[in-house]
BAMIKOL-319449 format. One line per field, with one value per residue (C-alpha): residue number from 0; residue in three letters; x, y negated, z. Coordinates in Angstrom, 3 decimals, always signed. Example, Ala and Ser with C-alpha at 12.3 -4.5 7.8 and 13.67 -1.06 7.14 Angstrom:
# BAMIKOL-319449
num	c(0; 1)
residu	c(ALA; SER)
c1	c(+12.300; +13.670)
c2	c(+4.500; +1.060)
c3	c(+7.800; +7.140)
This chain:
# BAMIKOL-319449
num	c(0; 1; 2; 3; 4; 5; 6; 7; 8; 9; 10; 11; 12; 13; 14; 15; 16; 17; 18; 19; 20; 21; 22; 23; 24; 25; 26; 27; 28; 29; 30; 31; 32; 33; 34; 35; 36; 37; 38; 39; 40; 41; 42; 43; 44; 45; 46; 47; 48; 49; 50; 51; 52; 53; 54; 55; 56; 57; 58; 59; 60; 61; 62; 63; 64; 65; 66; 67; 68; 69; 70; 71; 72; 73; 74; 75; 76; 77; 78; 79; 80; 81; 82; 83; 84; 85; 86; 87; 88; 89; 90; 91; 92; 93; 94; 95; 96; 97; 98; 99; 100; 101; 102; 103; 104; 105; 106; 107; 108; 109; 110; 111; 112; 113; 114; 115; 116; 117; 118; 119; 120; 121; 122; 123; 124; 125; 126; 127; 128; 129; 130; 131; 132; 133; 134; 135; 136; 137; 138; 139; 140; 141; 142; 143; 144; 145; 146; 147; 148; 149; 150; 151; 152; 153; 154; 155; 156; 157; 158; 159; 160; 161; 162; 163; 164; 165; 166; 167; 168; 169; 170; 171; 172; 173; 174; 175; 176; 177; 178; 179; 180; 181; 182; 183; 184; 185; 186; 187; 188; 189; 190; 191; 192; 193; 194; 195; 196; 197; 198; 199; 200; 201; 202; 203; 204; 205; 206; 207; 208; 209; 210; 211; 212; 213; 214; 215; 216; 217; 218; 219; 220; 221; 222; 223; 224; 225; 226; 227; 228; 229; 230; 231; 232; 233; 234; 235; 236; 237; 238; 239; 240; 241; 242; 243; 244; 245; 246; 247; 248; 249; 250; 251; 252; 253; 254; 255; 256; 257; 258; 259; 260; 261; 262; 263; 264; 265; 266; 267; 268; 269; 270; 271; 272; 273; 274; 275; 276; 277; 278; 279; 280; 281; 282; 283; 284; 285; 286; 287; 288; 289; 290; 291; 292; 293; 294; 295; 296; 297; 298; 299; 300; 301; 302; 303; 304; 305; 306; 307; 308; 309; 310; 311; 312; 313; 314; 315; 316; 317; 318; 319; 320; 321; 322; 323; 324; 325; 326; 327; 328; 329; 330; 331; 332; 333; 334; 335; 336; 337; 338; 339; 340; 341; 342; 343; 344; 345; 346; 347; 348; 349; 350; 351; 352; 353; 354; 355; 356; 357; 358; 359; 360; 361; 362; 363; 364; 365; 366; 367; 368; 369; 370; 371; 372; 373; 374; 375; 376; 377; 378; 379; 380; 381; 382; 383; 384; 385; 386; 387; 388; 389; 390; 391; 392; 393; 394; 395; 396; 397; 398; 399; 400; 401; 402; 403; 404; 405; 406; 407; 408; 409; 410; 411; 412; 413; 414; 415; 416; 417; 418; 419; 420; 421; 422; 423; 424; 425; 426; 427; 428; 429; 430; 431; 432; 433; 434; 435; 436; 437; 438; 439; 440; 441; 442; 443; 444; 445; 446; 447; 448; 449; 450; 451; 452; 453; 454; 455; 456; 457; 458; 459; 460; 461; 462; 463; 464; 465; 466; 467; 468; 469; 470; 471; 472; 473; 474; 475; 476; 477; 478; 479; 480; 481; 482; 483; 484; 485; 486; 487; 488; 489; 490; 491; 492; 493; 494; 495; 496; 497; 498; 499; 500; 501; 502; 503; 504; 505; 506; 507; 508; 509; 510; 511; 512; 513; 514; 515; 516; 517; 518; 519; 520; 521; 522; 523; 524)
residu	c(MET; THR; GLN; PHE; ARG; LEU; VAL; THR; LEU; ALA; ALA; LEU; LEU; CYS; SER; LEU; PRO; SER; ALA; ASP; GLY; GLY; LYS; VAL; LEU; VAL; PHE; PRO; VAL; ASP; GLY; SER; HIS; TRP; VAL; ASN; MET; LYS; VAL; LEU; ILE; GLN; GLU; LEU; HIS; SER; ARG; GLY; HIS; ASN; VAL; THR; VAL; ILE; ARG; PRO; LYS; THR; SER; TRP; TYR; ILE; LYS; ALA; GLU; SER; HIS; LEU; TYR; GLN; SER; ILE; THR; LEU; ASP; HIS; SER; THR; GLY; PHE; ASP; GLU; SER; ASN; MET; LYS; ASP; PHE; THR; SER; LYS; MET; LEU; LYS; LEU; ARG; ARG; ASP; PHE; HIS; ALA; SER; SER; PHE; VAL; LYS; ALA; ARG; ALA; GLU; ILE; MET; GLU; MET; MET; TYR; GLN; GLY; HIS; LYS; VAL; LEU; VAL; ASP; GLY; MET; THR; LYS; MET; PHE; ASP; ASP; ALA; LYS; LEU; MET; GLN; PHE; PHE; GLN; GLU; ALA; LYS; TYR; ASP; VAL; VAL; LEU; THR; ASP; PRO; PHE; ILE; GLY; GLY; GLY; VAL; LEU; LEU; ALA; HIS; ARG; LEU; GLY; LEU; PRO; LEU; VAL; PHE; ASN; VAL; ARG; TRP; THR; ILE; TRP; SER; ASP; GLY; HIS; ARG; MET; VAL; ALA; PRO; SER; PRO; PRO; SER; TYR; VAL; PRO; ILE; PRO; GLY; SER; ALA; LEU; THR; ASP; LYS; MET; THR; PHE; TRP; GLN; ARG; VAL; LYS; ASN; MET; PHE; PHE; ALA; LEU; MET; MET; LEU; ASN; ASN; ARG; VAL; THR; LEU; GLN; GLU; ALA; LEU; TYR; THR; PRO; PHE; VAL; GLN; ARG; HIS; PHE; GLY; PRO; ASP; VAL; HIS; TYR; GLU; GLU; LEU; ALA; GLN; ALA; ALA; ASP; ILE; TRP; LEU; MET; ARG; THR; ASP; PHE; THR; PHE; GLU; PHE; PRO; ARG; PRO; THR; MET; PRO; ASN; VAL; VAL; TYR; MET; GLY; GLY; PHE; GLN; CYS; LYS; PRO; SER; LYS; GLN; LEU; PRO; GLN; HIS; LEU; GLU; ASP; PHE; MET; GLN; SER; SER; ALA; GLU; HIS; GLY; VAL; VAL; ILE; MET; SER; LEU; GLY; THR; LEU; VAL; GLY; SER; LEU; PRO; GLU; GLU; VAL; ALA; GLU; HIS; VAL; ALA; ALA; ALA; PHE; ALA; GLN; LEU; PRO; GLN; LYS; VAL; ILE; TRP; ARG; HIS; THR; GLY; LYS; ARG; PRO; SER; ASN; LEU; GLY; ASN; ASN; THR; LEU; LEU; LEU; ASP; TRP; LEU; PRO; GLN; ASN; ASP; LEU; LEU; GLY; HIS; PRO; LYS; THR; ARG; VAL; PHE; VAL; ALA; HIS; GLY; GLY; THR; ASN; GLY; LEU; GLN; GLU; ALA; ILE; TYR; HIS; GLY; VAL; PRO; ILE; VAL; GLY; LEU; PRO; LEU; MET; LEU; ASP; GLN; ASP; ASP; ASN; LEU; PHE; ARG; MET; THR; VAL; ARG; GLY; VAL; ALA; ARG; VAL; LEU; ASP; LEU; GLY; THR; LEU; ASN; LYS; ASP; ASN; PHE; LEU; GLU; ALA; LEU; LYS; ALA; VAL; LEU; TYR; GLU; PRO; SER; TYR; ARG; GLU; LYS; MET; GLN; GLN; LEU; SER; ARG; LEU; HIS; ARG; ASP; GLN; PRO; MET; LYS; PRO; LEU; ASP; ARG; ALA; THR; PHE; TRP; ILE; GLU; PHE; VAL; MET; ARG; HIS; GLY; GLY; ALA; ALA; HIS; LEU; LYS; THR; ASP; SER; TYR; LYS; MET; SER; TRP; ILE; GLN; TYR; HIS; SER; ILE; ASP; VAL; ILE; ALA; LEU; LEU; LEU; VAL; SER; VAL; THR; MET; MET; SER; LEU; VAL; CYS; VAL; LEU; THR; VAL; LYS; CYS; LEU; CYS; CYS; LYS; VAL; PHE; GLY; GLY; ARG; LYS; GLU; LYS; LEU; HIS)
c1	c(+126.371; +127.699; +128.963; +125.745; +124.418; +126.566; +125.750; +121.876; +122.672; +124.652; +121.868; +119.187; +121.543; +121.923; +118.319; +117.078; +116.643; +120.255; +120.860; +121.304; +117.630; +116.273; +111.915; +109.197; +106.574; +104.261; +100.913; +100.087; +96.856; +94.357; +93.210; +95.781; +98.219; +98.804; +99.818; +102.995; +103.573; +103.283; +106.573; +108.628; +107.742; +107.657; +112.002; +112.602; +111.402; +113.888; +116.560; +115.910; +113.212; +110.723; +108.428; +104.614; +101.921; +99.525; +95.012; +91.625; +89.212; +87.535; +90.197; +89.658; +93.917; +95.772; +95.523; +95.961; +98.247; +101.018; +104.995; +106.058; +104.793; +102.779; +99.880; +98.071; +94.533; +92.535; +89.563; +88.378; +88.416; +91.482; +89.075; +88.713; +87.601; +86.246; +82.623; +83.073; +85.323; +82.914; +80.234; +82.359; +83.628; +79.933; +79.043; +82.370; +81.573; +78.618; +78.748; +81.325; +78.848; +76.318; +78.512; +77.410; +77.518; +78.653; +80.007; +83.512; +81.342; +80.227; +83.262; +85.074; +82.317; +81.902; +86.073; +85.671; +83.301; +84.545; +87.929; +86.207; +84.430; +87.270; +89.808; +87.410; +86.931; +91.275; +91.498; +88.913; +90.928; +94.055; +92.573; +91.696; +94.843; +96.580; +94.037; +94.524; +96.974; +97.821; +98.675; +100.487; +102.893; +102.821; +104.797; +106.545; +108.052; +108.481; +111.281; +111.018; +113.769; +111.757; +108.337; +107.126; +103.977; +101.733; +101.118; +97.637; +96.708; +98.305; +97.851; +100.859; +103.140; +100.420; +101.812; +106.153; +106.089; +103.945; +106.939; +109.508; +110.696; +112.246; +109.638; +109.725; +107.316; +106.267; +104.582; +103.441; +100.701; +99.497; +96.256; +95.836; +98.642; +101.421; +104.351; +106.066; +104.243; +105.046; +108.639; +110.552; +110.044; +106.725; +106.873; +103.995; +105.257; +106.716; +105.611; +102.154; +99.775; +98.145; +94.764; +95.612; +96.454; +99.777; +103.130; +106.638; +106.253; +102.659; +102.136; +100.759; +97.415; +98.431; +99.919; +96.859; +95.265; +97.789; +97.436; +94.382; +94.394; +97.096; +94.118; +92.144; +94.868; +95.003; +91.803; +92.141; +94.640; +92.563; +89.467; +91.185; +94.051; +93.856; +90.332; +90.909; +94.325; +95.579; +92.709; +94.367; +97.853; +97.159; +96.078; +98.935; +102.037; +101.493; +99.438; +101.491; +102.523; +100.914; +99.969; +102.296; +105.647; +105.529; +104.620; +107.547; +109.611; +110.139; +113.444; +112.461; +110.777; +110.230; +108.857; +106.536; +107.352; +110.382; +111.449; +109.951; +107.495; +107.212; +107.808; +111.416; +111.481; +113.325; +113.587; +115.367; +118.153; +115.899; +113.474; +114.153; +113.064; +111.735; +109.246; +107.968; +110.144; +107.099; +108.177; +110.089; +110.529; +107.468; +107.059; +106.096; +102.659; +100.453; +99.973; +96.164; +97.123; +100.326; +98.559; +95.786; +98.430; +100.319; +96.689; +97.236; +99.784; +101.687; +98.321; +99.348; +96.706; +95.434; +95.712; +92.543; +92.689; +90.825; +92.733; +91.584; +88.411; +86.928; +85.999; +83.765; +81.921; +78.641; +76.775; +76.060; +79.800; +81.183; +78.712; +81.275; +83.767; +83.372; +81.666; +85.097; +87.119; +85.541; +86.805; +90.246; +92.165; +94.163; +92.911; +92.048; +92.289; +89.850; +90.009; +85.830; +83.855; +80.390; +78.103; +79.286; +78.491; +75.815; +78.127; +80.946; +83.855; +84.768; +88.465; +88.133; +88.736; +87.642; +89.076; +88.336; +91.602; +94.853; +99.050; +99.295; +103.048; +103.133; +100.316; +102.409; +105.824; +105.375; +106.211; +102.917; +101.372; +100.831; +98.273; +97.538; +94.377; +93.981; +92.473; +95.777; +96.830; +100.001; +100.916; +99.483; +101.044; +104.696; +104.627; +103.546; +106.213; +108.546; +107.706; +107.673; +103.894; +101.781; +98.549; +94.417; +93.489; +89.923; +90.050; +87.576; +88.486; +91.003; +94.442; +93.623; +93.229; +96.581; +98.816; +97.132; +98.025; +101.425; +101.611; +99.585; +102.001; +105.085; +103.642; +102.440; +98.548; +95.895; +92.750; +89.071; +86.151; +83.650; +81.435; +81.400; +83.174; +81.235; +82.115; +83.730; +85.321; +87.448; +88.080; +89.574; +91.437; +92.988; +93.799; +95.472; +97.742; +98.170; +99.214; +100.861; +104.486; +105.413; +103.493; +105.312; +108.911; +108.407; +106.871; +109.895; +112.109; +110.564; +111.407; +114.880; +115.350; +113.489; +115.286; +118.817; +119.948; +122.799; +120.597; +117.114; +114.145; +113.815; +117.081; +117.397; +113.974; +114.696; +119.327; +117.752; +115.367; +117.970; +120.283; +118.128; +117.549; +121.196; +121.843; +118.224; +117.027; +118.737; +118.817; +121.819; +119.827; +116.628; +116.536; +114.173; +112.782; +109.531; +110.117; +110.245; +106.643; +105.777; +107.059; +110.370; +110.284; +109.579; +111.990; +108.614; +110.416; +114.015; +112.530; +110.922; +113.778; +115.076; +113.532; +112.242; +116.989; +116.541; +113.885; +115.505; +118.330; +117.030; +114.708; +118.091; +120.080; +117.056; +116.912; +120.583; +121.096; +117.541; +119.486; +123.029; +121.375; +118.610; +121.877; +124.450; +121.519; +120.416; +123.973; +124.316; +120.830; +122.323; +125.349; +123.299; +121.920)
c2	c(-144.574; -141.357; -140.352; -141.099; -138.260; -136.339; -136.269; -135.773; -133.395; -131.266; -132.543; -130.628; -127.859; -126.571; -127.390; -124.657; -121.219; -119.135; -117.200; -113.897; -113.846; -110.583; -110.450; -108.950; -107.411; -107.534; -105.723; -106.806; -106.598; -109.236; -110.806; -111.736; -109.113; -111.588; -114.377; -112.500; -111.103; -114.948; -115.491; -113.170; -114.106; -117.886; -116.509; -114.744; -117.539; -119.633; -117.630; -118.000; -114.976; -114.844; -113.570; -111.788; -111.058; -108.703; -110.345; -109.439; -111.572; -111.454; -112.457; -114.684; -115.902; -115.172; -117.973; -117.663; -120.365; -121.284; -122.637; -119.269; -116.382; -115.985; -113.997; -111.114; -111.750; -108.015; -107.457; -105.329; -104.879; -103.745; -102.446; -105.063; -108.091; -110.767; -109.987; -106.864; -107.894; -109.924; -107.247; -105.010; -107.278; -108.751; -104.787; -104.723; -107.869; -106.243; -102.834; -104.033; -106.433; -104.206; -101.501; -97.986; -94.497; -93.488; -96.853; -95.180; -92.984; -95.615; -97.658; -94.748; -93.832; -98.045; -98.067; -94.502; -95.978; -99.364; -98.027; -94.593; -97.415; -99.452; -97.195; -95.280; -98.406; -98.913; -95.453; -96.684; -99.667; -97.618; -95.840; -98.647; -100.538; -97.024; -96.947; -100.145; -99.801; -103.365; -104.159; -100.834; -101.857; -105.302; -104.156; -101.837; -104.740; -107.058; -105.166; -106.536; -104.657; -103.702; -104.088; -104.951; -103.998; -103.131; -99.030; -100.105; -99.687; -96.793; -99.310; -100.220; -97.319; -95.340; -98.427; -98.480; -94.162; -95.358; -97.697; -95.596; -98.727; -99.123; -99.750; -101.760; -101.464; -105.114; -101.983; -101.687; -98.864; -96.909; -95.870; -93.424; -94.311; -96.492; -95.833; -94.490; -91.310; -91.284; -91.261; -90.801; -87.701; -88.432; -85.660; -86.340; -85.323; -88.638; -91.216; -92.070; -92.273; -96.193; -96.127; -93.515; -96.207; -93.960; -94.446; -92.804; -91.659; -89.024; -86.643; -83.489; -84.295; -87.614; -85.172; -83.019; -85.814; -87.846; -84.808; -84.846; -88.411; -86.332; -84.099; -87.970; -89.314; -85.106; -85.869; -89.141; -88.318; -85.566; -87.949; -90.903; -89.990; -86.543; -86.592; -89.676; -90.046; -86.583; -85.616; -89.406; -88.136; -85.183; -86.292; -88.987; -87.025; -83.805; -81.078; -80.494; -83.442; -85.270; -88.568; -88.758; -87.270; -90.813; -93.166; -91.166; -91.968; -95.576; -96.758; -99.510; -99.472; -103.378; -102.605; -105.904; -105.125; -103.910; -102.894; -105.154; -104.056; -101.238; -97.826; -96.412; -93.342; -91.603; -93.567; -93.419; -95.563; -96.659; -98.252; -101.858; -103.774; -106.823; -107.978; -111.464; -112.899; -115.041; -117.112; -119.853; -122.999; -125.284; -128.681; -131.996; -131.761; -134.146; -137.213; -136.544; -132.874; -134.590; -136.979; -134.291; -132.089; -134.776; -135.867; -132.668; -133.902; -131.308; -128.882; -127.801; -126.298; -122.899; -121.904; -119.726; -118.537; -114.579; -114.976; -114.897; -113.206; -114.178; -117.997; -117.275; -115.154; -114.509; -117.355; -115.859; -114.464; -118.647; -120.232; -117.971; -118.945; -122.575; -122.374; -120.525; -123.228; -126.386; -124.675; -125.073; -128.387; -127.201; -128.773; -126.471; -126.021; -124.028; -122.275; -121.510; -122.265; -121.188; -123.450; -126.224; -124.280; -126.402; -126.049; -127.531; -128.646; -132.087; -130.624; -128.808; -129.565; -127.501; -127.097; -125.318; -124.225; -124.937; -125.148; -121.464; -121.484; -125.141; -125.605; -122.163; -123.509; -126.542; -126.991; -127.948; -124.260; -122.491; -119.205; -118.008; -116.287; -113.992; -111.453; -108.896; -109.004; -108.995; -112.059; -113.503; -111.391; -111.665; -115.752; -115.982; -112.961; -115.113; -118.446; -117.063; -117.802; -115.235; -113.509; -113.258; -110.558; -110.553; -106.955; -106.840; -104.192; -102.086; -102.244; -105.278; -102.450; -100.331; -104.017; -105.551; -102.343; -102.808; -106.151; -104.991; -102.650; -104.801; -106.904; -110.387; -110.227; -109.457; -107.882; -108.296; -106.571; -108.013; -106.002; -106.762; -110.623; -113.593; -116.294; -115.080; -112.701; -114.175; -117.099; -115.142; -113.904; -116.979; -117.985; -114.839; -115.418; -119.166; -118.990; -115.920; -116.540; -112.438; -113.596; -115.790; -114.943; -111.303; -112.920; -115.497; -112.087; -110.347; -114.071; -113.068; -110.268; -110.338; -114.249; -112.357; -110.607; -110.602; -111.363; -113.123; -110.819; -112.728; -112.408; -108.710; -108.333; -110.290; -108.883; -105.162; -105.728; -107.682; -104.559; -102.076; -104.948; -104.755; -100.797; -99.889; -98.373; -96.834; -93.191; -92.735; -93.855; -91.659; -88.114; -85.115; -83.619; -85.477; -82.711; -79.315; -78.046; -77.319; -74.188; -74.989; -78.977; -76.974; -74.695; -71.714; -69.506; -69.288; -68.894; -65.900; -64.385; -64.329; -63.030; -60.187; -59.513; -60.015; -57.424; -54.636; -55.012; -54.294; -51.571; -50.104; -50.275; -48.884; -46.327; -45.480; -44.935; -42.881; -40.923; -40.635; -39.575; -37.100; -35.199; -35.755; -34.397; -32.209; -30.444; -30.732; -28.403; -25.453; -25.116; -24.282; -22.275)
c3	c(+91.873; +90.388; +93.650; +95.506; +92.805; +93.414; +96.996; +96.758; +94.066; +97.033; +99.684; +97.553; +96.528; +100.336; +100.986; +98.614; +99.703; +99.343; +96.311; +98.117; +100.030; +99.834; +98.549; +100.885; +100.848; +103.600; +104.714; +108.358; +109.865; +110.160; +114.211; +116.574; +114.402; +112.388; +115.007; +115.574; +112.019; +111.113; +113.216; +111.437; +108.196; +109.129; +110.356; +107.179; +105.063; +106.924; +106.313; +102.207; +101.834; +99.559; +101.125; +99.440; +101.621; +101.168; +101.934; +101.269; +100.326; +103.441; +105.664; +108.333; +109.763; +106.645; +104.431; +100.619; +100.554; +102.688; +101.993; +103.502; +101.691; +98.182; +98.156; +96.709; +97.413; +97.657; +96.203; +98.773; +102.409; +104.261; +106.869; +110.195; +109.253; +111.241; +111.292; +112.634; +115.133; +116.238; +116.242; +118.289; +120.948; +121.643; +122.432; +124.729; +126.813; +126.982; +127.857; +130.629; +132.215; +132.414; +134.013; +134.781; +134.654; +130.953; +130.474; +129.845; +127.486; +125.877; +125.143; +124.330; +121.200; +120.334; +119.778; +118.560; +115.845; +114.995; +114.763; +112.625; +110.430; +109.556; +108.301; +106.313; +104.463; +104.454; +102.614; +100.127; +99.450; +98.918; +96.670; +94.278; +94.675; +93.676; +90.610; +88.713; +87.076; +86.106; +90.423; +90.756; +87.249; +89.113; +92.350; +90.885; +88.749; +91.366; +92.766; +96.296; +98.852; +101.457; +102.598; +106.796; +107.432; +111.257; +111.619; +113.081; +109.857; +107.038; +104.240; +104.347; +104.687; +101.978; +99.392; +100.555; +99.995; +95.947; +95.319; +97.043; +99.076; +102.582; +105.805; +108.627; +111.220; +113.023; +116.066; +119.510; +117.752; +115.549; +114.379; +116.935; +119.891; +120.829; +118.773; +120.908; +120.517; +116.921; +117.134; +120.253; +122.419; +125.242; +127.840; +129.200; +132.889; +133.125; +130.454; +131.275; +128.475; +127.789; +129.233; +132.235; +134.731; +135.724; +135.708; +135.475; +139.084; +138.917; +141.727; +140.161; +140.155; +137.959; +135.772; +135.294; +134.410; +131.938; +130.606; +129.790; +128.269; +125.653; +124.957; +124.364; +122.342; +119.807; +119.323; +117.868; +115.494; +114.148; +114.130; +112.353; +111.358; +109.726; +108.865; +106.449; +105.780; +105.130; +101.937; +100.450; +101.264; +99.776; +96.278; +95.777; +97.301; +97.446; +99.036; +102.380; +102.723; +106.083; +106.529; +109.367; +108.215; +106.300; +109.034; +110.731; +107.765; +108.549; +108.559; +111.430; +114.199; +115.266; +118.953; +120.412; +123.554; +125.952; +129.256; +131.294; +130.325; +129.799; +131.319; +131.360; +128.740; +125.920; +122.669; +119.305; +117.621; +115.019; +117.603; +117.917; +121.337; +120.410; +123.102; +123.457; +120.437; +119.530; +122.828; +122.421; +124.932; +125.791; +123.230; +124.386; +125.414; +122.503; +125.516; +126.872; +127.990; +129.404; +131.899; +131.962; +134.245; +135.758; +137.671; +139.542; +140.993; +143.308; +143.600; +139.217; +137.051; +136.146; +132.135; +131.384; +127.358; +126.557; +123.304; +119.520; +119.228; +122.483; +122.576; +125.426; +127.867; +129.154; +129.777; +133.813; +133.343; +132.456; +135.551; +138.364; +136.791; +136.473; +140.103; +141.585; +139.647; +140.460; +144.340; +143.545; +144.393; +141.193; +138.177; +135.142; +131.385; +130.296; +126.617; +125.985; +122.893; +124.839; +126.038; +128.808; +132.193; +134.403; +137.175; +135.792; +138.357; +137.690; +138.097; +134.533; +131.015; +128.176; +125.270; +122.262; +121.182; +123.200; +122.816; +124.949; +124.876; +125.673; +128.766; +129.956; +130.132; +130.947; +135.248; +136.528; +135.467; +138.876; +137.453; +134.247; +133.591; +130.702; +129.110; +128.735; +124.865; +124.603; +123.155; +126.126; +128.510; +126.970; +126.929; +130.995; +131.208; +129.374; +131.315; +134.418; +135.392; +136.983; +136.448; +137.039; +134.561; +132.591; +130.721; +127.962; +125.832; +123.509; +125.592; +127.723; +130.577; +130.222; +129.974; +132.791; +134.687; +134.261; +134.799; +138.645; +138.815; +139.103; +141.233; +139.464; +138.478; +140.320; +137.973; +137.968; +136.040; +134.046; +135.343; +138.684; +138.573; +140.271; +142.520; +145.074; +144.242; +141.237; +143.106; +145.961; +143.319; +142.675; +145.581; +146.337; +143.121; +144.024; +147.710; +147.811; +147.028; +146.157; +142.850; +141.614; +142.721; +140.748; +137.180; +137.709; +138.506; +135.426; +133.457; +134.424; +133.047; +129.847; +129.076; +130.193; +126.884; +124.349; +121.317; +121.578; +120.082; +117.298; +115.976; +116.505; +114.628; +111.566; +111.347; +110.994; +108.580; +106.804; +107.275; +106.033; +103.001; +102.624; +102.771; +101.170; +104.058; +107.758; +107.101; +109.448; +112.109; +111.478; +112.484; +111.075; +113.044; +111.854; +108.840; +111.541; +111.926; +115.642; +116.643; +114.728; +117.358; +120.512; +119.523; +120.008; +117.412; +118.998; +122.351; +121.141; +118.873; +122.022; +124.584; +121.942; +122.250; +125.527; +126.230; +123.106; +125.033; +128.190; +127.036; +125.154; +128.081; +130.382; +127.350; +127.371; +131.014; +131.231; +128.934; +131.106; +134.128; +132.721; +131.018; +134.517; +136.721; +134.062; +134.182; +137.435; +137.677; +135.079; +136.764; +140.589; +139.016)
């Protein structure tokens, strides 16, 4: 009996989290960004780390109770809540559908207004947080080892520096651009700006276009980052400090991308690529879905999902989509929460929710109809499933452009979509072998790594915790002025020096010539 108790006690002790586990403070972004942050949290929890998540009371994805983490619920919003994002999404869909010459300008104005208001609410909330002495004392006394945050919003950056803690980013986008542009050299001659629909091989006029988009990005920086964050930073961290310096001081940048998705470009030692870290082998489907998949016989199945924010398309668009699906011999599984289309075919199954990763990994899946979110595209690459793209907003056009360039996707614009062109795109991707072959090649490249992306990401988070940061991987270039960074002061000094030396040489030669020729003239006389 005693031996049995000892064995039971040993088993219980082994099942407890490791005593060496660290304390991680997470400042996430809600919505689809939380989906991938939760993957990291789950992995950290499984390794025995204690995770605390900061969430707003208005959160619609981040739950207050979880076995994976403890939560701290703020009374104020962190800027991007469910109602705001759904209203923004509706406006974007309407602009896409009612396309005309001014749509691009209106869409950009809507995006900038949404971003401005969201970040303004976040900064106002951070002011309340910093002014709450009890809350700040709680954070200090908790003695966290690291702050893990998504720099799409700046709250985690500000809090980490206030607490003097090492900082790790789970990043694809910062406040004003993609993460690379803040941390790594990004020459516009061959590094395309997101949204420009350009590759790393540009003609002269394409480089002109890329420079135009680069100037637009700088405008985003001034309008959002400098206007909203810098006054806060200078109030709390000093009059000569700018937000960008705080963000660039992050120890590790975990990039939610890799070079099966990115174009070749410069990078930095503290940038760690974890593209597809949320992907995993597919699991067994529920029986009713497995039966539906098998009923497709040799034709296979088309999967359609437009992400976490868009459960349904405008009714007239849904009618066109349903009509096209009805003409296919394939079966279709469509995540659709709106009104049931009147012309829905017998081959189409509508679901409020679907196990996307498990369906993409099923051998019967032939095509993925997607909006172009990073998570979904990475899962499609992982499982080797070609894409028909319906970009709706934000970075989705750029993401799907990258897939089109690689020959693994056909993309349609919502403004011109109808039954015929949607059906034509579906048939092209279904029946032209090159789409599937190229996507499977991307899948092989993505999977051929010495270490799984999730293991790599977790290693570097733990590395920062073990060593109190990763200062040896960070450059101090962010502390340099623009003039110093581009060596304009050095170039100016060299130009002045060369000019002065040339002037001295010219004057010396002129003086010697005057003496020589002047002396000869005197002798002749």
